[in-house]
Each structure stands twice: as structure tokens, then as C-alpha cells.
Phi, psi and omega in degrees: 000084186280324182264133180289132179285147165290155180229122172250113184249110183256123185238122175265178188232114178068048178246117177290157179299335181286342194271053172214148177300317182290348177266001175114356177271092191291333179290339188273123184269105181223064184297332183275327170294319175299327179295319177295317180298319180292329181275353184203231188239137174248133179263130180270342185225064178253131188241140171287172181268333177209136185278051173201156195307287193298314177301320180296319181292320178297322180289324176303315185283322188262340187076359179269153173280161180306325179286004174239338176256344171089004174262110188250346180212172177296143190276108182273344181212163179091009182274326181205172179262090183300325180299318183300316182288328177291318180296321182282359177074017180276161179297123180259106183290353185256353176056042180070033181309116194294338183279347177274126181237263179242150181294142178233131173268094187294337180260009181301132179085359179251143181279130175247155180291333177292323176298316180292323175299314180298322179290346181246031169096000178276143166268125185246128181232142176240127171232110179127201189294135175252288174058038175233027178093154178041070183292339187281331189257125174302142183202177175057034176091353180281127176256345174241132196215109178224108189220195183245143187305316181244264180225280175279174180202155169295138186296329181250010178216051186282143177266099186262137182254129175205134179055038176080002181246152174248128177235128176275117185267083181290133173083000180248129183289123190297328179296323177287322178300315180297319180292317179303313181292321178300319179294323178292322176296321180300319177297319182291329190252006193300341178287340173063180353287146182225157171238120181242109176268120180245103189249098180283155171272344179287149359262033177306150174303159011280154184241007178300154186302326183283359181269349187224158183304136181305324179308317184273328173299315179295325182300323184257004187302323182256010182294132180282344180052046183293338182281348184258127182301140174243086187235160181304151180302139177296138182299338181259010184297140185266349178268175177288173182299141179234316184302130178078007179243173178289346184298329182301310182291322177300313181298312184290320177299314181293319181295311180297320178298318180296321179295313182292324177295321176294316179303320178299320179288325175298326176300324177296320179295312181297319179299318182290322175300320179292317179298326181273004181056042184255355187298325180288342182253007190230126171274121178253124178239136172233130175205186178229160180290317179208169180278191184198133172260121177246063185103344176297132183063014183074025183243141175240078182166189181257223181300322179269017171289348173227161168226121004294161186297150184251161180232032177299152180303327179296337179269329187255347180262133184233160174291149171211120179233144177214133175224147176199103189305127179085354182237325179248128184296135182291148175053036179262155182229132175255126180255358178295149174285122181228144182243154177298338177287355175273350187293321183309304182292327182294312180299316181296320178296316180294332177276358179072030182250122176273132180218133174233137181301133177222116180075012179285140179283336185229158175279151173264132185277344190288157175228136183299139171247024178301322180295327176294320180294316186271351181089002179290335178220131179286322179217170181255010176094182188296331183289347184258040180241011182224137173235157183229148176223159174210151173214091185062236182274011178254126183229153183224142166237134182224127171253184177293337185252332188224153170227132176236130179240126180241128178250111180277145355266349194245001185087191007279140183262163184221148175219126182234136172271099189286342177287313182266347182219064184296340180275000178056055182253343186239098181286116183266000182297134179094349177281129184307322182293341184250004185298317182295321179296314180299318181294318179298317180292320179297316180298318180296318180296313183292326176296320180294312180293328176297326182285326191247351178275151171266118183307332181285347184230014188299127185294336181289350177259004185256137181274056184290133183250346187087359182256006174120149178256135187256349181186189181295149185264171171055223182285354176271353187299137175247017178209152179291320182264104182264332184238143180297132187285150171289140181305126178090356182276000000 
């Protein structure tokens, strides 16, 4: 591999692995995601590192687990300097939002693969969601920077950041705005090698009809959504009631519309790569930050769709597609368990960049799956049959046969036999016949986290609520209150 490939990395927001036509959801119209899958490889068992936005994104870039990079919840503060924009008399889309204080670079001092790409001749551009602190300033190797002021945004009133300014784009669909800018970056960088990160906010809420193009709302208006479970609300669900109400159809119509609208824009990216004759020189990756339950298990959300947070497969399993003409076999499927903490090493290997940790405080757990993509290796061996997740004090170990979830310090804990109970409906934790299995999995899980966590940032010591992180965690904290409190706590 003498020539470095260009890399187009497309990241969606809150998309479950189930939420693609090619993954089996036949009602969902995703011809361009299906197009990537047909041109390359689709992963059936790809897992995020944490079932919530910011920690998952930090792990994708750094290869570190949340207990080593210190982002444990979605970032409710530290994204921008709200005072600065108010003083300058600019339109403040947050209306003095009290949780925004001063910008924090949560990944400062940590090595990201985009930084290493930039150091090795790549031009790196970001178009879309960042949500890792200090949204205004380019960082981590990116020299082109078009993002969103905080994290999420109204689809037709998005607060877009460019050249240090925030502009509220009234009446313009944010998925199209992100694509337009990505296409302009593609034109600028087409001589390569380049890394183009396209980070959509779709299909994250809001899902009301006025948030998405009428074309797609109408497309799903009469859809029966037979593939999505219609079951009573989970007792720990954090949203309002949905089961038996009109909210179910509103949510599903909006969610499906957001996915198809994003898919349409992805088609524009693929078409332009083809027009520029770049497909043979470009690795295209599509994945999501975390999964999503849209009625699955009676939950309407991801890991923080319940409190305490959940680790159902619908929350931790995400889509992953990769194509690279002439390098990745067409219409191939990987069934091996793979984690997002493996992406760091994989991207660097495919880019032909050798990297060894130097001066790192923590070990990286990931192992490259480049050989699986290119066919150089059918599997990665016995060590690649287990994945781990965490969300603050909630941790998971999952093999092909079993899943164990431990909630520190008091539970409730869970154990699922995934062969006989793939839908995770029968919790076996506490049953005498399964006690040895639960203990073995817990020991294995705790040994793994002991190896890869930074004691100064360990999530089991963090009071994560699922309602947002307000500042640096652990021994880096500059405030007593790091996490937004649960109401009444």
C-alpha cells in the first residue's frame, strides 16, 4: 500500500445498528447506506464504547476508554464561551443557558488519530457535530472546522460555527448544511491525502414533523413500523409516557425521516467521490456514536434512556460500514465482535502510519481490524471475542454468548444468556445456577478495566446521572459539581 488513502468518515448521532435497510429494517429507506454496504463490508456486531454521545466520540478519536479520557457523560458545559458572544452583541442561540460557562478542551494533551494523520501529511477537515468541548477552536489536527455551537441543534435553526463565529441558520436543514460544507471541503482537498469527517446530528431528536423535510415525513406517514417493538414503557425510562399514546408514531416517523434525509445527503457525497474518480483512492466509513432504542425494551433513548443507565444491545450496538474499491471485498459481512476502541489502530494501519505509545499514562485496549477489512486476516484471534462498555459507574462485559452488566456500587446487576435470550428479556442475575458464570464475567471485566482505566479518571468513582457533564472529571475537576444532578437529589 504505497499511496495513502483518502478517508471519508461519516458519523451519525443516536443510530442503532438496526436502523438501516441493509441491516434488516425493511421499512427504512436507506439506498445510499445500502450502497456503501454493497461496495464493501457491513459489520453485524460493532459496539460503541459508551452508550451516550460525548464519551463515545472521545473514545473513537483517542482509542481510550472513558475511564482513561475523562469524558463520562454528554457535555452540558464547556463547549463555548457564552459570555464572549453576549458581550460582542452577537445572536446568542442559548439565551444565557446557565450550564455554559467557559470553553474546555476535554481532549487536550491526549493523542487522537486525526492529529497523527495531520502530522503525517493528511489535510483534516470537520463538517458537523463536535461536542467534545471548545466548539469554536479547531483542534486535534483539523485545519478546516465547521461545527455546531454545543452538541445537538434544532434541525432548521442550527447554530453553526465557522471562523470563530456562530451563525444561527434559520430555515436551513442542518443535515444539508453539513453536507454542503463537506462537499466544498472535498473540492479543496481532492488532491489528497485528506481526512474528511462528516458528523451529522441525525437521527437525534427532535422528531416532530416540523423538524424534518416534508418529503420524508410524508414518506413515513402511513408506515406501520412493524419491525419496531410496541411494548409497555420500561419502568426506569427517563422520558414521558409513550406506550399507548400518539407519541410513538410521532417519534418513529421523525426518526425514520431523519435517517432517510441523512441517507439522501450521503448519496451526494458518494456521487461526488465518483465524479472526481476518487473511489479507488478513498476509504469510506460509516458508523454512529452510540445506539438507540426506539421502543425497544420499552425505552425511547440510548444508555440514559433509563436511570440507572442501561446497556441493552440496542443502546451499545451501532452500524459500521466500510468500503474501499479494490481493497475491501464487496458485499461482505463481518460477524466478529468489534469495538469502537479498535478504530484508532485500524485507521492508522490503513493509512500506513506506524504509531507506538510514548509517554502515555494509560494503555490503549484496541486492536486493529484492518486485516479483517482487507481480507488479510479472517479473524483477529481469541482475544477479539469480548467487548466492554461503560457509562459512569455502569459497566458491561459481552461475549458472543453472555452479557454481564454491573452497576456500582449497589446494582441492580444483569446477566443474559444471549444464545437462548438474544432479546435480553430474562435477567438471570441472582439465580443460583448462574452464580459462577456471573462471578467469572465480573472478575474478567474488573481485570480488564483495571488494566485500561486511569485511576485519576475512573468512572466508578464518578456520580454520572445521564443528565450531562459540567466540567472536567476526577482529579482534573475544577468544581465540586461535575455532573448535572438528578431532580430531587
